[in-house]
Structures are given as structure tokens and as C-alpha cells.
Steps between C-alpha positions, in 0.01 A plus 500: 500500500574140410454199725875435500553837665260410783592137570832360612654219301418264789133606509468449125672161518266388779198615300610299197578194716158517668324518163710214361425281804129570476505387139695186585278404793175516308411248231245737344553872528349783305721780365247746637557361852877538466467855367267595788747349747786699345294820520413441866861422597634803313245731662599365842871537436462849354288612794766371741780679317344846544 
């Protein structure tokens, strides 16, 4: 099952906005940190949708 089948459009939009804002707020950010943040947020959202 794909992520798009589990998340609403609003949840996905909020996830992308959160990630974008984190990148904008930090002068130096590692891609690994962003990927870990995405993973954590997706796991939380997917757990809530069950």
C-alpha cells in the first residue's frame, strides 16, 4: 500500500510544509537529519491513521 493511500492530502501537505520550514530555519542542515525527520513524521502519521 502506498503512502498516498494512507495519508490525506492535508496531512501530506503539512508534512511537506514542516520539512520545508525546518530547512529554511536552519543555516546548516544535514540531509540525513531531514530524512530521519521525514521518517519519524511518516511513522507517526501512519500509526495515527490505523
